[in-house]
N, C-alpha and C positions, 0 to 999 in steps of 0.2 A: 546539675545533671547527675543521675545515678552513676556511681563509680564504675559499675559494670559497663554502662554505655560509654563512659569516658574512655575506657580501655579499647572498646570497639572502634571509636572514632580515631583514636591515636593510631591504631594499627591500619585503619583505612587511609588516613592522611599520609602515613609512611609509605603506603603502597601506590601513591599516585604515579610513580615511575616504576612499574611492576617488573621485578626480576623474574623471568620465566623459569629460571632454575629453582627458585624458591617455591613455586606453585606446586601444591600437592593435588592430585586428582581427587574428585569428590568421592567419598567412601560411604557405604551404606549406613554406618553407625554414626555419621556426623550429625550433630544437633542442627536444628533449623537455622539457628543464628550462624553456626559455622558454614553451613551451605550458602547462606546469603552473603557472608564475608567473602567466600570463594567466588560467588557470582559477581560481587562488587569488583574484585580484583580482575576478573575476566573482562568486565565492562571497561576497566581502565586500559587493558590491552587493546580492546576494540577501538576505544577513543584514540589511542596512540596511533594505531594502524590507519584509521580514518583520517586523522589530522596529518599524518605523514604523507598519505596519498594526496591530500589537498595541497600540502606544502610543495610536494614535488610537481604537481600539475599546475598550480596557480602561483604560489608565493615565490618559488625559485625560478620561475620562467620569465623571460623577457616578454614584452607585450605581443610581439609578432609570433612568438612561440606559443603563447597561450591561445592566441586566435587560431593558429594552425591545429592545436590540440583540441579545440572545441570547447574550452572552458571560459573563453572570453569572446564577446562580439566587439570588434573594434576595426575601423570606426563605424559609428552608427549616427544617423540623423534623426532628430525629433520630428515625427510626422504630425502629431497632435497631442494635446492634453485636455482632459475633461474631468468633471466630477462624476464618479460612478456610485455603485451601491454603497449605502451607509455614509454618503458624503465623503468618500475617499478620493484622493487625487490619483488619477490614472494617466499614464503616458503610453504612447505607441511609438516605437522606434523601428528603424529599418537599417539593415546592413547596407553599407555603400560599396563594399567589396563582396561580390557573390562568390564565396568559396564553397565548392561542392564537397563537403566532408561532414562526418557525423559530429554532433555536439552534445553537451551535457545539459542543455536547457530543456526544461519541461514544466508543465503546469504545477504550481505549488512550490517550486524551488525558491529558496531565499537567494537574492542577488544584490549586487552593489552597482548602482549606476554612478559613473564617475566622469570627470572631465580633466583633460591635461592642458586646458587652454590658459590657465591662470599664470603659468610660468613659475608657480611656487613649488618648492621641493616636495611638500606634502600634497597628496592627492585629495581633491575635494570630491565627496561622494555622499550619496544617500541610499539607504537600503530599501528593499521592496520585495514583493513576491510576484512571481510570474503568473499571469492569468492564462495566457496561451501563447504558443509559438506556431507560426505558419511560415515555413521556408525561410524567407528573409525578413519577416516582420515579427516583432515580439511586443506583447502588451503587458505592462507591469503596474501593479498597484503599489504606490509609494507609502512608506511608513513615515507619517508626519502630516501635519495639517496643510502645509503650503508647498508650492512648487519651489525648488531651490533657485536662488537668484542667478546662479551660473548656468542654468539649463540652456540658455540661448547663446552661450559663449562658443559653442561648437566643440570639436574634438572629444565627443562623447564616446563612452564605452560601457559595456556591461560585463561584470565578473560573476561567476558562480561563487557563493559563499559557503563556508563551513557551518554546519547546523549544530551550534553549541547548545541551543535551548533543549533539544531532545535529550542529550546526555545529562544535562543539569537536572532535568525533571526525573529521569530514571535513577540517578544517584540519590536524589532527595527521597524518592519513594523507598529505595532499599534501606536508607538510613532510618527513616521513620518506622519501617517494618521491623528492623532489628531492635529499635528502641522500645517498641510497643510492649506494654505490660498491663495485665488485668483489664484488657478491653477486647472488643470484638476483633480488631486487627490482629492482636496477639493470638486469639483463638484460630482465626483463619490461617495464620502462619503455621501454627502447630498442626492443623488439619491437613494442609497441603504439603508441608515439608517435614513435620515432626511425627511424634508418636501418637498424637491424638487422632481418633477415628471419628468419622462423621456419623451422626445419628441416622437411623433407618428412614424415618419419615417425619413430616410435620403435620399437625392437624390442619384440615382445610379452613381457609378464612372465608369471609363473606364474599360471594361472587358466583357467577354462573360459569361452571366448568364444562359447558356443553362444547364438545370439540367440533371443529369444522368438518363437514361431511367429506371433503376432498382428501383427507388424510388416509393413507393406508395403515395396515396394522402396526408395522414397525415404527411409523411416524407417530401414531397414537400412543404407543408405549413410551416413546421418547418424551412426548409432551407430558404424559402422566407422571413419569419419573421426575421431570423438572418441577412440576407443580407440588410434588410431595417432598422434594429435597430440602432439608433444613439449612444445609451449608453449601454444598457444591453438587453440580451435576454436569455430565458431559454428553454432547451429541457428536458421535463419530459419523461424519457424512461423506462416504465415498463418492466419486464423480457421478453426477446425474441422479442422485438419490433424493433430491428435494430438501437438502439441508436448510436452505433459506426459507422455504415454505414452512417447514417444521418449526424453525426458530421464530419466525414471525407469528405463528399461531401461539407459541408459548409466551411470547411477549404480550400478545393481545389478552390472553387469559390472566397473566400476571398483573397487567394494568387494571383489569376488572377487580382484582383483589387488593392491590396496593396503591392504585391511582396513578403512580408515576414510577418509571424505571429509567435506568441509565443504559444506553446501548453503545458499544464501542467495537472498533476493529483496528488493525494496524494501519490500514491504508484508507485514503480519502475515497477512492473509487468504491471500495466495499461498504463504507459508511453510506455513500450516496445511494447505493442499491437498496439498502435497508430503509433509508428515508423514503424512497419511492414506494416500496412495498407497504410500509406502515401507513403512509399518507393515503394510499389507495384503499385502505381499510377504514378510512375516516377518522383515524387517530390524530390528535393534536400533537404534531411532531415538530420538534425544534432542533435545527442543525446548528451546533456550535462549531465555529471555525471561520477562518479567513475566507471571504467571498471568492478570492482568487483561486482557492483550492477546491471549490465546489463546482459540480456540473451545473449546466444551465437548468436542468430539470429540478435540481434541489435548491436552486437559488432562492426561490420564494419561501423556503422553509428556514432560511438562515436568520440569525438574530438581527443582522444588519437590516434586512428587508422588513422583518416583522416590526422592528422599531419604527420604521417609516409608515407602517400601516396602523400603528397604535393610535387610539383616540386623542392622546395628549401630544402627539408628535408635532402638530401645528404650533402648539405653545412652545415646545422645545426649539423648533426651527426659528421662531420669532425671537426667542432669547439669544440664540447664537448669532443671528444676523445683527441684532442690536449691539451685542458684545463686540462683534467685528467692526461695526461702524464706529463705536466709541474708541476702540483700540487704534483705528486708523486716524481718528481725530487727534488722539494723544501723540501719535508718531509724526504728525505734521509739524509740531514744534521743532525748530532748529536748535543747534547747540548754543548759539548766541541769543539769549533772550533774558528778560528781566524777571523780577520776583513774581510779578503777576502771571507771566507766561508759565513760570515754573509751578506756581500753585495750580494753575489751570490744568497743566499736564498731569500733575500728581492726582488731582481730583478725578480727571478722566480715567487715569490708570486704576484708581481705587474703584471707580464705577464699573470698569471692565472686569475687574477681579470679582466684584460682587455679582455681576451678571453671570460670569463663568461659574461661580459657586452655585447660583440658582439653577443654571442649566445642568450642571453635574448632578445636583440633587434630583432634579426631575428625570434625568436619564437613568439614574439608579433606580428610581421608582418604576419606570417603564420596564427596565430589564428584569427587575424582581417580579413584577406582575406577569411578564411573559414566561419566565422560568417556572413560577408557581403554577401557572395554568397548563403548562405543557404536560402531556402524558408520557411521551417518549422523548428523552433528551439524547441526541445522537452526536457522536464525535469520534475522532481518533483516540487511541489510548493516551497519547501525549496531550490531546485536546482536553482531556478531563481535568488537567491542571489549569485551565483557563481561569482568569481572575473572576469571571462572572459566576463560576461554580464554587468559589471559595467558601468554605464552611458548610457547603451543601452535603447532605447525607441521603443515601438511597437504601431501601431494603434489599433491592436486587440489582446487580449489574450483569448484563449479557455481553460476552466477549466473542464475537464471530471471527472467523479465519484465525483461530487461536493457534493452529499449527504453524502459522507464519509469524507469530508474535514473540519477540524476545521476552524472556521472563521478567527482566527489570521493568519493561514497559507495562506488563500486566499488573504490577503492584501499584501503578499510579491510580487507576480507578478503584482498586481494592482498598485504598486509603479511605474511600468515601462509602464503602458498601458493607452490608451485613451478610450478603449471600452472593455467590457468583455462579453463573452458568456459562460453560465454555462450549463452543461449537467449532469444528474444524476437521481436518484430516491430516494426521501426522505421516501418512503414506504419500502425501504430495509434497510440494516444495517446502523446505524449512525456511526460517528467517534468513535474510541476506546478512552475511557476516564477512567483514573485510579481513579480520585477523584469523589466519588459519590456526594459529596456536590457541586462540580463545575458543574457536569452534571445537578443536580437538580436545580441549580441557573441559568442555561441557556447556559452553554458552549456546551451542546449537540445539541443545535439548530444551524444549519448551515446558512451561508450567502445565500446558495441556497434556503433553506426553507423560510427564511425571504423574499427573493426576489420574490419567487413564490406567497407568500401571498400578497405582495404589488403590484405586476405587473402581474395580471392574463392576461392582454391584450398583454403582451410580452412573454407569456408562451405557448408552444405547447406541448400537450401530444400525443405521438405516440400511435396508437390504434391497429394496426394489428400485432399480434404476430405469429412468425414463428417457435416456439419451441414445444409447448405442445398440447397434445390431449385436445379436448374441455372440457372434464370432469375434467382434472387436472387444467385447467385454470379457470374454472367457479367460484369457491368459492373465490380465491384471487381477481378475477376481481370484484366480488360483494362487497367484504369487503374493499378492498383498492383502487379500481379504478372506483367506481361508475358505475359498469357494462358496462364500456366503451370498454373493450378489445374484439377484434374479432379474433378468431382462423382462420388463413389462410387455404385455402382449402387443401394445401399440408400436413398439420399436424392435421387437425381437427378430423379425425377419424383414425389416424395412431396408431395401436396397436402393441405390441411386437409379439403377435400371435393372430389369430382370436378367439381362445378359452380363451384368457386372458382378464380379465377386466382391465381397466386402473388404478384403485385404489383398494388397499386392506388396510383396517385399522383393526388391530388385537387388541382387547380390553383385557387388562390383569387384569381388576378390579376384586377383590375378590380372586385372586389366590396366594396372598402373596408375590408378587415380590416387595419387599421393597427396596427402594433406600438406599445407604450408602454414607457417606462423607469421602473422602480421608483426613486423619488427617494432612498430610503435605501440600497439595496444596489447600484444601478446595473444590476441584471439586467433583461433584456428579457422582455416578456410580450405575449400577443395573445389576449385573452379570446374573441373570436369564433372564432378558429382552434381554440382549445382546446375550445370548445363543439361545433364541427363534428367534431373528432376523436372526442370522446366519443360523438356521435351515430352516427358510422360504426362505432365499436366495438360499440355497443349493437345496431346492425343486424346485424353479423356474428354476435353471440351469439344473436340471435333466429333467424337463418337456420340455425344449427347446432342450437340448442335448449339451454336452460340445463341440462336433465337430462343430455343427451348430453355437454355440456361437462364436467360434474362426473364422470360415469361414466368418461369417457376421460382425465380429469385433464389437460385441455388447458391449457398454461401460456401466459400473455400478459405481455408487457412493454410499458408505455406510457411513452415516453421523450421527452425534449427536451434540447437543449443548454443550456437556461437554467433556473436554479433557480426564478425567479419563475414561469415557465410551469408547471413541475412542481407548484408549490404550488396553482396554479389548477386544473390537471388533477386533482390529488388531491382537492380540494374538490368538483369536479363529479362525480367517480367515487363519492365517499361519498354524494352525494345521489341517485345513480342507482338506481332500484328494480330495474333489469335487472342492473346490475353488482354491487350490494351482496351478493347471495347467493354470488357467485363471488370474493369478496375474497381468499380464500386461494390462488386460482389466478392473481391479477393482481398484478404488481409495477409500481410507478410511481416513476421516479427519473430523475436526469440521465444523459446518455450516458456521462459519465466513470465513474459508479458501476456501469454495466453492462459495462464492459470485462471480458472473461474469462467472461461469462455467455452463455446462449442461452435462447431461448423458442420455442415452437411458432409463436406469433403475436407480431409486434412492430409497434407503431403509433408513428409519429414525428411530432412537431410541430416544424417548422423555425423558426417564430415570425417571422422577419425579413420585414417588408413595409413599405417606405418609399419616398418619392418619389426619394431619392438613389440607390436601388439599392445600399445598403451592406449587406454580409453580416456585418460584424464578425468575431468570432472563428470563424464558420463558414468563414472563409477558410483556416483550418487544416483541410484536407480529410480529414486522418487521423481527425478526430472523426466525420465523416460515414461514413467507412469502417467505424469501429466500430459506429455506429448501424445501418447497413444489414445488416451481417454477424452480427447477433445472432439473426436470424430463421431458423427451420427451414423452415416450410411456407407462411407467409403474411406479407407485408410491406405495411403500410398507411402512406402518407406524405401529409401535408398541408403545402403550402407555396405561396408566391407566386412564380410563374415570372418575373414582371416584375422582381422584386428578385434572386432567386437566379441567374437566367441571365446576370446581368452578370458573374458569375465563370465562367471557361472550364470548370471542372470541372462545375458545375451545368448549364451550357448543354449540354455533352456528355451528361450524365446524363439530362436531360429529353428530349433527342433520341433517346437509346436507349429510354426508356420509351415515347415516341410510336411509334417504329418497331416495337415489340413489342405495341402495343395495350394498354399498361398505364396510359395517360394519360387522365384525365377532367377536364373543366372543371367547377367547382362549379356553373355555371349549367345543366348538363345533368343534375344529380342530381334 
């Protein structure tokens, strides 16, 4: 190893337990490698915070405490087991104690299925990935070829596990990027973080650059800039401006020129949306990732399913079945047997090994064939490190939702790419970071945001939005997007009803709706405010009419920044005789869970109401930008102006609402 690199790695290894007092903030004159070293140290802080949170919630808690906390299901019983997609073993388990509390299980989570039935001090377990969770039932795809012998012994449970793999891949990518010399990765490092500037444009390659007719002028300019960019380009897509449509068109044209591209996002949900859009264009789209993490709509595009549809799969399945039969024959020999039986067993084992080698070779051929023929290979940022893509290189990688992607995760696909196109909106939610210190020291700043600051000439902001009424759009456009957004004619004056104004803000100041903190989770709640919000929603439904609501399929999102408040709202909505018949049209969740979505009606509970006028993490106003801009035709908000207006953003927002006649005190209701 180069001595320079050796020094880098020594310093990184010494920082595995990072002393926050020794951390220096990132400075403008830092070299690219110094910046990456700093980012590596911040990632260690994040890993420590994440692991400590896991340790406190899972490792340090007794079984009954973990179950109460929602990080363990215990006891559970096995409902059934079967072979699923890609010939993987799937189990379905059910809680035997129905505890009505939130839990940490969701699709894609890594879990450990365990038993306490053996009486041994060490826990017997097998890892897996959650397919889906429905109230008291969970379906899990197990890691391994066979069902564990102890699965029928009873006393089963399921633990959430710490995601070590993601950190390992991010750290590896950072190290490789720092180590890079005299290659394309080193150039991209210097372009994105160093003194090297990107070239103005690249010559057009062979291919038809005829743009789709549906694109507006700002979208066309964005695609044109992407096609001409030799190194990097950025699409800044504010809410409702058709970022996905624009990106998909750029991907289509790039495939015409380059034949194959890599498409990534930080989340599985965002990947699956792109898979759907690209497949609808008739592109050969391959989804890399565990089937348990993929939506039903994208399942047919996964590698596991495509292997089963390959012309040579029948031969592969035959080899595997023969191998399993021979293996079982070998295992039938008992411990007490003679030389002939031993020779027979060894011969059968050798035959099973030979069959397995043949099966592995054939499977490798099938996978290689599928990858080579794919036009768009789609996966999460971490998914680009999948073994099936080892050694694979791409001319262009597209990274969507880049405003929510940690910088270390973005370097994983960049290890394989010659050129990178980012798309996102840094004025919406940032990456989720558990270490406040790491966020404060710069981990919250994405590569997307750094690139937009460095390369305004390679950045295109989409301007025409197709989602919101003019009045809903106006304040976010002013505050976040320099008054650049334009409401398209199709939505500009679109109201839920002619008699309904587009926005209602109900001010609870002075009425004693004081927030409380959940002692276990630390989340905030305000029961009186939640009750008022549900009452306002019920009144809106009654004014429209429940029958008309159902016939017109009017969608509604009821959201809050705080999980504890969401739980209260959910409970109140379930008890509402007015809202219960409309449950299929109403979604209730946190603001973070709603990013990327939209509804005809959005109702928001801000929660915060205290004598100190503390707004807490509402101070990250990007979260409120997301909340407001989910609404198409009607926006209802409930909050305490005396608390909120202590922050300049909310003071300006409330002034805007008052000037437009959208403000009402709760006392005048």
